[in-house]
C-alpha positions in Angstrom: -11.4 32.5 -67.1 -13.1 32.6 -63.7 -16.6 33.0 -65.0 -16.3 29.7 -66.7 -15.0 28.2 -63.5 -17.7 29.4 -61.4 -20.5 28.0 -64.1 -18.9 24.6 -64.5 -19.1 24.7 -60.9 -22.8 25.8 -60.5 -23.6 23.0 -63.4 -21.5 20.2 -61.8 -23.4 20.5 -58.0 -26.9 20.8 -59.5 -26.6 18.3 -61.9 -25.8 15.7 -58.7 -28.4 17.5 -57.3 -31.1 16.2 -59.4 -29.1 13.0 -60.1 -30.3 11.3 -57.4 -34.0 10.8 -55.9 -35.1 9.4 -52.4 -35.1 6.0 -53.5 -31.1 6.1 -53.9 -30.8 6.1 -49.8 -30.7 3.9 -47.7 -33.0 3.7 -44.9 -32.2 4.7 -41.3 -32.3 2.9 -38.2 -35.1 3.5 -35.6 -33.9 5.4 -32.5 -34.5 5.0 -29.0 -37.0 7.2 -27.6 -35.8 10.7 -25.4 -36.3 10.5 -22.1 -39.9 12.0 -20.5 -40.4 15.7 -20.3 -40.6 17.8 -16.6 -44.1 17.9 -15.2 -46.7 20.0 -17.1 -48.6 22.6 -14.9 -51.7 21.6 -13.3 -54.9 21.1 -15.0 -58.3 23.0 -15.3 -59.9 19.6 -15.1 -62.1 21.4 -11.4 -63.6 23.9 -13.1 -67.1 24.6 -12.1 -69.6 26.4 -13.4 -73.4 27.4 -13.1 -76.4 27.1 -15.2 -77.5 30.5 -16.3 -79.9 31.6 -13.3 -82.9 33.9 -13.5 -82.2 37.2 -11.7 -83.8 38.4 -8.4 -83.6 42.1 -8.8 -86.9 43.2 -9.0 -88.3 44.8 -12.7 -88.4 48.4 -11.1 -85.8 48.8 -8.1 -87.0 52.6 -6.8 -83.3 53.9 -5.7 -79.1 54.0 -6.3 -78.6 50.6 -5.6 -80.0 46.9 -5.0 -78.1 43.6 -4.3 -79.2 40.1 -5.3 -77.6 36.7 -3.9 -76.6 33.7 -5.9 -76.0 30.7 -4.2 -72.6 28.8 -5.0 -72.4 25.7 -3.1 -69.3 25.0 -4.5 -67.3 28.3 -2.7 -64.7 26.5 -0.4 -61.5 28.0 1.9 -59.5 27.4 -0.3 -61.0 29.0 -3.7 -61.1 32.2 -2.0 -57.7 31.8 -1.5 -56.7 30.6 -4.4 -59.0 30.2 -7.2 -60.9 32.8 -9.4 -64.5 33.5 -9.6 -66.0 35.0 -13.3 -69.5 36.4 -12.9 -71.5 37.1 -16.1 -74.9 38.3 -17.2 -77.3 37.2 -19.6 -79.7 39.8 -21.8 -81.0 38.3 -24.8 -78.4 37.2 -26.6 -75.3 39.6 -25.7 -73.3 38.6 -22.6 -71.7 41.0 -20.5 -68.5 40.4 -17.4 -69.2 41.6 -14.1 -67.6 44.4 -13.1 -69.5 46.4 -16.1 -70.5 49.7 -16.4 -73.1 50.9 -18.5 -72.7 54.9 -19.4 -74.9 55.6 -22.2 -78.5 55.6 -21.4 -78.2 53.0 -18.7 -76.7 54.8 -16.0 -75.8 51.9 -14.1 -72.5 50.2 -12.2 -72.1 46.2 -12.5 -70.7 44.7 -9.7 -70.2 40.8 -7.6 -68.9 40.3 -3.7 -68.3 37.0 -1.8 -70.2 37.5 1.2 -68.1 36.8 4.0 -64.6 34.8 3.7 -67.1 31.3 4.6 -69.3 32.2 2.9 -71.0 30.2 -0.5 -73.0 33.6 -1.9 -72.1 35.9 -4.6 -73.7 39.2 -4.1 -74.2 41.1 -7.2 -74.4 44.6 -6.7 -76.4 47.7 -9.3 -75.4 50.8 -8.2 -76.7 54.1 -10.1 -73.2 56.3 -11.6 -75.6 59.6 -11.4 -77.4 59.1 -8.4 -80.5 58.6 -10.1 -83.1 55.6 -9.1 -82.7 52.9 -11.3 -85.7 51.6 -12.6 -85.5 48.7 -14.7 -82.3 47.6 -14.1 -79.9 46.7 -18.1 -79.0 43.3 -16.5 -82.2 42.2 -15.1 -82.0 38.5 -16.8 -79.7 35.9 -16.3 -76.4 35.7 -14.2 -73.6 32.9 -14.3 -70.3 32.4 -12.3 -67.3 30.3 -13.2 -64.9 28.9 -10.5 -61.6 28.2 -12.2 -59.7 26.1 -8.4 -56.3 27.2 -7.9 -53.8 25.2 -8.8 -49.7 25.1 -8.0 -48.1 28.2 -8.5 -45.7 28.3 -11.6 -42.5 28.5 -10.8 -41.4 29.4 -14.5 -40.4 33.0 -15.8 -43.6 32.7 -18.0 -46.5 33.5 -16.6 -49.7 32.2 -15.5 -53.0 32.6 -17.8 -55.1 35.7 -16.4 -58.4 34.6 -17.0 -59.9 37.5 -15.8 -59.1 40.0 -18.6 -60.5 36.8 -21.3 -63.9 37.2 -22.7 -67.0 35.0 -22.0 -66.4 33.0 -26.1 -62.4 32.8 -24.1 -63.4 31.3 -20.8 -66.0 28.7 -21.8 -63.8 27.7 -25.3 -61.0 27.0 -23.1 -62.5 25.5 -20.3 -65.5 23.5 -22.7 -68.4 24.7 -21.4 -71.3 24.8 -22.6 -73.6 27.9 -23.3 
């Protein structure tokens, strides 16, 4: 008897669901739009990027250190204080972020620094890891910088994006930067 009641209940519910069609219902009333949401984070429309700049390093470095400066006229005090500066090197079709170390047949450590707080120069530096002469530097074709001005500090529990951990491809896709 209990089984019969359960079977009857299931069949009754199934028949009710299958008997209705979407056309049987009434259209609802258009609702009123809700209130505007909170202001989003500051955008990044002001991202600055250079063309690929030919290396100024000599073809052969007869020492364990050398430096070459790239002119970046867009550098300002505000960018020094709150922005992000990314530097990349291109060798053939490969793009390397700087700082970078090479420990295989090439024993080089690459870095950059900003020359002076109000300066518009980015010093690209190469250092021999094993103390020997560098000779022909590995990253000796083109360099490029990308400057991301600082925005409004985040006040939420969500952290801001760390652009320094993104790959070159991620950065160029994120900011729609042509290669």
